N, C-alpha and C positions, 0 to 999 in steps of 0.2 A: 504494500500500500504506500502511495506517495505521501510525503509530508508537505504541508503548506508552508511557504516561506513568505513572510511579510516584512516590509521595510519598517524599522523602528519609528515610532511616532516621536516627533519633535514638538516642543512648545509652539503653539499657534497652528499646527497642522489640523486639517479638518478630516475627520473619519467619515467619509461619505460612501455609501453603497453605490456602485456605478448605476444601478437601476434607478436610484433616487433622482439622478439627473434627468432621466426620462419623465418622471412624474412631475418635476418642478420646472420643466422647460416651459417658458411663458408662451412659446409658439403653440405647444400642445394644449395649453390651458386657456388660451384666449386672452391672457393678460395677467398682470401681477395681482389684481384685485380678485380674480377668479381663484388664483393659488392661495391667497390669504383666506378667503372664505372657505375653500375646501379644506385647508389644513386646520383652521379653527374648528370646523365641524368635526373633522376626524379626531382631533385631540379631545374634543368633548365626548365623542362616542367612546373613545378609548378609556376615558375616566368615568364612564357612566356607572351609576349605582342603581341596582334593580332595573336595568335596561331602560331607564328613563333619562332623557336628555332634553333640556330646554336651551335653545341658543337664540339669542336676540342680537340683532345688529341695528344700530341707529346711525343715521347719517346726519351730519350737521354742517352748515355752511360756516366757515371760520375765515376771518380775515388773515391774510398771509403774515402780517406783522405779529398777530397774536399767536400764531402757530410756529413762528420762526424759532423761538427758544426751545420748543419741544423737538423740532426737526433737527436743530443743530446738535442735540444730544444723542441722536441715533448713530 
């Protein structure tokens, strides 16, 4: 039986399953908002208790100056 050989992880390296790239390709999802919604719902389903999940999304119009401080921290 063959042994698997992996390069050692270094600080800052991302451990990404190659298949994940396919799931999160924005071309396949139709955009980054689709990916965000899909991943949020999937995470909620994964954390479900008693098979019940409530997910709510709210959209608000925000002036760019008000949001700039939040965006700069990303």
